[in-house]
C-alpha positions in Angstrom: -15.4 -8.5 13.8 -13.4 -5.9 11.9 -10.3 -4.0 12.6 -10.7 -0.4 11.4 -8.4 2.2 10.2 -8.5 4.8 7.5 -6.9 5.9 4.3 -4.4 8.6 4.9 -3.3 9.2 1.3 -3.9 8.0 -2.2 -0.7 8.3 -4.3 -0.2 8.1 -8.1 2.6 8.8 -10.6 3.1 8.7 -14.3 6.1 6.4 -13.5 8.6 6.6 -10.7 8.7 7.9 -7.2 7.7 9.7 -5.2 4.1 9.2 -6.1 1.9 12.3 -5.5 -1.2 12.7 -3.4 -4.7 12.8 -5.0 -8.0 13.4 -3.2 -9.8 10.5 -4.8 -9.3 7.8 -7.4 -11.0 4.9 -9.1 -9.5 1.5 -8.4 -9.8 -1.2 -11.0 -8.4 -4.6 -11.8 -5.0 -3.1 -12.9 -4.7 -0.6 -10.0 -5.3 3.1 -9.2 -6.4 5.3 -12.0 -3.7 7.7 -13.0 -0.9 5.5 -11.8 1.5 3.9 -14.2 4.8 2.0 -14.1 8.0 2.4 -16.1 9.1 -1.1 -15.0 6.3 -3.5 -15.8 8.4 -6.5 -15.2 8.6 -5.8 -11.4 5.5 -3.5 -10.9 1.9 -3.6 -11.9 -0.4 -6.3 -13.3 -3.4 -7.9 -11.7 -1.5 -9.4 -8.7 0.5 -6.2 -8.1 -2.3 -3.8 -8.9 -2.1 -1.8 -5.6 0.8 -1.1 -3.3 0.0 -0.4 0.4 2.0 0.8 3.4 1.3 1.9 6.9 1.6 5.5 8.2 2.7 4.1 11.5 5.8 2.6 9.8 6.5 5.8 7.9 6.4 7.8 11.2 8.7 5.2 12.9 11.2 5.5 9.9 11.0 9.3 10.2 11.9 8.9 13.9 15.0 7.0 12.8 16.0 10.1 10.8 14.8 9.0 7.3 13.2 11.7 5.1 10.4 9.4 4.1 6.9 10.7 3.4 3.7 9.0 2.1 4.2 8.0 -1.5 8.0 8.1 -1.4 8.2 4.3 -1.4 5.9 4.0 -4.4 2.9 3.0 -2.4 -0.5 3.8 -3.7 -2.4 3.6 -0.4 -1.1 4.8 2.9 -3.2 3.4 5.7 -3.4 4.2 9.4 -5.0 2.4 12.3 -4.9 -1.1 10.7 -2.5 -3.5 12.5 0.3 -3.7 9.9 1.5 -7.1 11.3 -1.9 -8.5 10.3 -1.5 -7.4 6.7 0.0 -10.5 5.2 -0.5 -12.4 1.9 -4.0 -13.7 1.8 -5.5 -11.0 4.0 -8.4 -8.9 2.6 -9.2 -5.3 3.2 -12.2 -3.2 2.3 -11.4 0.3 1.5 -14.3 2.8 1.4 -17.7 1.5 0.5 -16.9 -0.9 -2.3 -13.2 -1.6 -2.9 -11.9 -5.0 -1.8 -8.2 -5.8 -2.0 -6.4 -9.1 -1.3 -2.8 -9.0 -0.3 -0.7 -11.1 -2.7 2.9 -10.6 -1.5 5.5 -8.5 0.1 7.3 -6.0 -2.2 11.0 -6.2 -2.9 12.6 -2.8 -2.4 14.8 -1.4 -5.1 17.3 1.5 -5.6 14.5 3.8 -6.9 13.5 4.4 -3.3 17.0 5.3 -2.0 16.2 9.0 -1.5 13.6 8.1 1.2 16.4 6.8 3.5 18.9 9.1 5.1 21.6 6.5 4.8 20.4 5.3 1.4 19.7 1.8 2.8 16.5 1.0 1.0 16.7 -2.6 2.3 15.3 -1.1 5.6 11.9 -2.0 4.2 12.9 -5.5 3.0 10.7 -8.3 4.4 13.6 -10.7 4.4 15.9 -8.3 6.4 13.4 -6.5 8.5 10.2 -8.6 8.8 7.1 -6.5 9.3 8.5 -3.4 7.6 7.8 -4.2 4.0 5.1 -2.7 1.8 2.6 -5.1 0.3 1.0 -5.7 -3.1 -2.6 -6.5 -3.5 -5.0 -7.6 -6.3 -8.4 -5.9 -6.7 -11.3 -8.2 -5.9 -14.0 -5.5 -6.1 -13.4 -2.1 -7.9 -14.7 1.3 -7.0 -13.9 4.8 -6.1 -11.9 5.7 -2.9 -11.3 9.0 -1.1 -8.8 10.2 1.4 -10.2 9.6 4.8 -12.2 6.5 3.8 -12.4 3.7 6.4 -10.2 0.6 5.9 -11.4 -2.6 7.4 -9.3 -5.8 7.7 -11.4 -8.9 7.5 -10.5 -11.1 10.5 -13.0 -13.9 10.2 -14.1 -16.1 7.4 -17.5 -14.5 7.1 -16.0 -11.1 6.3 -13.2 -12.5 4.2 -15.2 -12.5 1.0 -15.8 -10.0 -1.8 -19.5 -10.9 -2.1 
């Protein structure tokens, strides 16, 4: 059984935020092609190759009055329709036809995303302070090309929780 959603936005940047939307991109072991990081101590690398966030969370934050938009928090992939509370370290997602990601950890928010919050409180997306509101990092188990609108499937049983 799979839980399905779709890819709302793919976002990249030459460093910094907000990341900007692209129609499609290749995803490899070190992340989304065209995306780089100024701070490689805290971002990037194989276990932090792709940053993901939920469109539902963005809309809820907008409802709280924050000027957040997809890409503003530095996420590479903005998903919709996948139960965000099920996106935890160890979960695997298939994006499009070939890309398989494994969530490695919750992200730690930093001052670079302050502008996405009306009150400047970027800790609003801290897993420690507001469980379930954090972005997540993922490693790439299977590379490929993804496109805006691609299906996103969360593996929910052991048979689907493999990259083949």
